[in-house]
FIFIFI-974483 format. One line per 4 residues: number of its first residue (from 1); their letters; for each residue x, y, z of N, C-alpha, C. Coordinates in Angstrom, 2 decimals. Example, Ala and Ser with C-alpha at 12.3 -4.5 7.8 and 13.67 -1.06 7.14 Angstrom:
BEGIN
1> as> 13.19:-5.69:7.80:12.30:-4.50:7.80:13.20:-3.30:7.80 | 12.85:-2.25:7.08:13.67:-1.06:7.14:12.90:0.03:7.87
! end
This chain:
BEGIN
1> mfvv> 66.31:-68.87:30.14:65.81:-67.77:29.82:64.60:-67.28:30.57 | 63.98:-67.96:31.22:63.10:-67.73:32.08:63.54:-67.14:33.45 | 64.63:-67.71:33.90:65.45:-67.27:35.35:65.98:-65.39:35.03 | 66.44:-65.40:33.61:66.99:-64.07:33.39:65.50:-63.13:33.48
5> igli> 64.63:-63.56:32.57:63.28:-62.60:32.69:62.99:-62.14:34.39 | 63.14:-63.50:34.99:62.54:-63.26:36.20:63.71:-62.31:37.03 | 64.87:-62.35:36.87:65.64:-61.24:37.55:65.53:-60.03:37.20 | 65.30:-59.83:35.97:64.76:-58.48:35.44:63.63:-57.98:36.04
9> iafv> 62.60:-58.61:36.29:61.47:-58.29:36.80:61.65:-57.77:38.14 | 62.28:-58.91:38.68:62.41:-58.50:40.10:63.33:-57.29:40.42 | 64.16:-57.11:39.71:65.07:-55.72:39.86:64.32:-54.28:39.66 | 63.34:-54.73:38.56:62.41:-53.40:38.48:61.44:-53.21:39.52
13> liav> 60.91:-54.27:40.19:60.09:-54.10:41.27:60.73:-53.59:42.13 | 62.09:-54.08:42.73:62.71:-53.26:43.66:62.96:-52.08:43.33 | 63.18:-51.56:42.27:63.41:-50.15:42.04:62.40:-49.42:42.34 | 61.19:-49.99:41.97:59.96:-49.03:42.00:59.37:-49.02:43.11
17> fsnr> 59.49:-49.92:43.89:59.09:-49.93:45.53:59.99:-49.62:46.33 | 61.14:-49.44:46.52:62.05:-48.90:47.44:61.78:-47.54:47.68 | 61.86:-47.26:48.83:61.92:-45.84:49.56:63.24:-45.05:49.27 | 63.10:-44.03:48.30:64.37:-43.55:48.15:64.73:-42.52:49.25
21> atry> 63.61:-42.05:49.99:64.05:-41.11:51.11:65.27:-41.41:52.10 | 65.19:-43.07:52.32:65.87:-43.58:53.12:66.60:-44.77:52.59 | 66.92:-44.23:50.94:68.15:-45.46:50.70:69.41:-45.33:51.35 | 69.89:-44.65:51.95:71.27:-44.65:52.52:71.59:-44.57:53.86
25> crwr> 70.28:-44.70:54.43:69.97:-44.64:56.04:70.46:-46.16:56.47 | 71.27:-46.30:57.41:71.63:-47.23:58.02:71.36:-47.25:59.39 | 70.28:-47.84:60.15:70.06:-47.42:61.50:70.71:-48.69:62.44 | 71.52:-48.42:63.32:72.14:-49.05:64.48:71.30:-48.90:66.01
29> errg> 70.99:-49.95:66.31:69.89:-49.32:67.70:71.01:-49.29:68.94 | 70.94:-48.83:69.97:71.35:-48.61:71.07:70.18:-48.87:72.28 | 69.43:-49.96:73.01:69.07:-50.04:73.73:69.08:-49.37:75.33 | 68.07:-49.01:75.53:68.24:-48.43:77.12:67.14:-49.11:77.59
33> aegs> 66.65:-48.38:78.89:65.75:-48.81:79.83:64.16:-48.66:79.19 | 64.03:-47.59:78.56:62.53:-47.30:78.22:62.46:-47.11:76.77 | 63.49:-47.30:76.04:63.48:-47.65:74.80:64.99:-47.29:74.03 | 65.01:-47.21:72.76:66.15:-47.28:71.82:66.39:-45.91:71.34
37> twsc> 68.01:-45.59:71.45:68.13:-44.73:70.55:68.77:-45.10:68.94 | 68.33:-44.59:68.15:68.74:-45.27:66.80:69.70:-44.24:66.30 | 70.94:-44.53:65.80:72.06:-43.56:65.08:71.78:-44.18:63.71 | 71.99:-43.27:62.68:72.32:-43.73:61.33:73.77:-43.49:61.08
41> ihcg> 74.48:-44.48:60.48:75.64:-44.53:60.19:76.26:-43.89:59.16 | 75.19:-43.21:58.09:75.38:-42.49:57.18:75.48:-41.28:57.53 | 74.71:-40.74:57.90:74.49:-38.85:58.35:74.69:-38.71:59.77 | 74.54:-39.55:60.77:74.99:-39.19:62.12:73.67:-38.90:62.79
45> aqvq> 72.33:-38.87:62.09:71.29:-38.44:63.14:71.04:-39.33:64.00 | 70.42:-38.86:65.16:70.03:-39.54:66.33:68.61:-39.39:66.77 | 67.34:-40.51:66.72:66.38:-40.45:67.21:66.11:-41.45:68.21 | 64.89:-41.19:68.83:64.48:-41.86:70.02:63.53:-42.83:69.54
49> glwg> 63.37:-44.12:70.00:62.23:-45.14:69.29:61.88:-46.14:70.27 | 61.21:-47.13:69.61:61.00:-48.45:70.34:62.01:-49.51:69.92 | 62.05:-50.43:71.03:63.26:-51.15:70.91:62.81:-52.40:69.26 | 63.80:-52.58:68.48:63.59:-53.33:67.58:62.76:-52.61:66.30
53> vppk> 62.28:-51.39:66.38:61.61:-50.69:65.09:62.31:-49.58:64.74 | 63.27:-49.53:63.69:64.02:-48.56:63.26:63.12:-47.59:62.59 | 63.57:-46.55:62.60:62.71:-45.24:61.87:62.46:-45.73:60.39 | 61.58:-44.91:59.99:60.91:-45.19:58.48:61.27:-44.04:57.89
57> dchr> 61.62:-42.83:58.31:61.84:-41.73:57.72:63.48:-41.47:57.99 | 64.05:-40.54:56.99:65.37:-39.93:56.81:65.47:-38.79:57.87 | 66.40:-38.83:58.91:66.20:-37.69:59.76:67.72:-36.69:59.48 | 68.42:-36.46:58.30:69.22:-35.92:57.95:69.24:-34.51:58.44
61> drap> 68.26:-34.08:58.68:68.16:-32.40:59.26:68.50:-32.70:60.70 | 68.38:-33.49:61.31:68.62:-33.60:62.70:70.14:-34.10:63.33 | 70.89:-34.12:62.19:72.34:-34.96:62.25:73.08:-33.47:62.69 | 73.99:-33.77:63.55:75.13:-32.87:63.87:75.89:-32.49:62.58
65> prg> 76.29:-31.45:62.52:77.32:-31.02:61.50:78.49:-31.77:61.41 | 78.60:-32.31:60.13:80.22:-33.01:60.34:81.31:-31.97:59.32 | 82.59:-32.71:60.18:83.66:-31.61:59.90:84.64:-31.40:60.64
! end
Protein backbone atom coordinates (compact mmCIF):
# COMPACT_ATOMS: atom_id res chain seq x y z
CA UNK A 1 0.00 0.00 0.00
CA UNK A 2 2.80 2.40 0.90
CA UNK A 3 4.59 1.62 -2.36
CA UNK A 4 1.53 2.57 -4.42
CA UNK A 5 1.08 5.84 -2.51
CA UNK A 6 4.79 6.60 -2.91
CA UNK A 7 4.61 6.03 -6.68
CA UNK A 8 1.58 8.29 -7.01
CA UNK A 9 3.32 11.04 -5.05
CA UNK A 10 6.47 10.64 -7.19
CA UNK A 11 4.51 10.98 -10.45
CA UNK A 12 2.69 14.06 -9.15
CA UNK A 13 5.98 15.70 -8.13
CA UNK A 14 7.54 14.95 -11.51
CA UNK A 15 4.53 16.44 -13.30
CA UNK A 16 4.61 19.58 -11.16
CA UNK A 17 8.35 20.25 -11.34
CA UNK A 18 9.12 19.21 -14.93
CA UNK A 19 9.91 21.95 -17.44
CA UNK A 20 7.10 21.87 -19.98
CA UNK A 21 8.89 24.25 -22.36
CA UNK A 22 11.58 21.64 -23.05
CA UNK A 23 9.55 18.48 -22.60
CA UNK A 24 10.13 17.25 -26.16
CA UNK A 25 13.70 18.54 -26.56
CA UNK A 26 16.27 15.79 -27.01
CA UNK A 27 19.70 17.34 -27.38
CA UNK A 28 22.63 15.63 -29.12
CA UNK A 29 26.12 17.04 -28.77
CA UNK A 30 28.78 17.44 -31.45
CA UNK A 31 32.02 18.52 -29.81
CA UNK A 32 34.35 20.97 -31.46
CA UNK A 33 37.66 22.60 -30.56
CA UNK A 34 36.10 25.61 -28.80
CA UNK A 35 32.72 24.27 -27.72
CA UNK A 36 29.82 22.13 -28.77
CA UNK A 37 27.04 22.32 -31.30
CA UNK A 38 23.82 21.02 -29.78
CA UNK A 39 21.14 19.63 -32.11
CA UNK A 40 17.58 18.83 -31.06
CA UNK A 41 16.41 15.61 -32.66
CA UNK A 42 12.76 16.59 -32.18
CA UNK A 43 12.63 19.95 -33.99
CA UNK A 44 16.07 20.26 -35.63
CA UNK A 45 17.21 23.39 -33.78
CA UNK A 46 20.97 23.91 -33.48
CA UNK A 47 22.70 26.09 -30.89
CA UNK A 48 26.27 26.65 -29.77
CA UNK A 49 27.21 25.89 -26.19
CA UNK A 50 29.70 24.44 -23.77
CA UNK A 51 30.90 20.84 -23.64
CA UNK A 52 28.57 18.63 -21.64
CA UNK A 53 26.05 21.39 -20.83
CA UNK A 54 22.86 20.97 -22.91
CA UNK A 55 20.61 24.00 -23.51
CA UNK A 56 17.94 24.57 -20.88
CA UNK A 57 15.52 26.37 -23.22
CA UNK A 58 13.65 25.24 -26.29
CA UNK A 59 14.96 26.80 -29.51
CA UNK A 60 12.23 25.75 -31.94
CA UNK A 61 12.15 29.25 -33.43
CA UNK A 62 15.77 28.73 -34.59
CA UNK A 63 15.01 25.42 -36.27
CA UNK A 64 15.20 25.19 -40.05
CA UNK A 65 11.83 24.58 -41.73
CA UNK A 66 10.99 20.94 -42.26
CA UNK A 67 9.36 19.62 -45.29
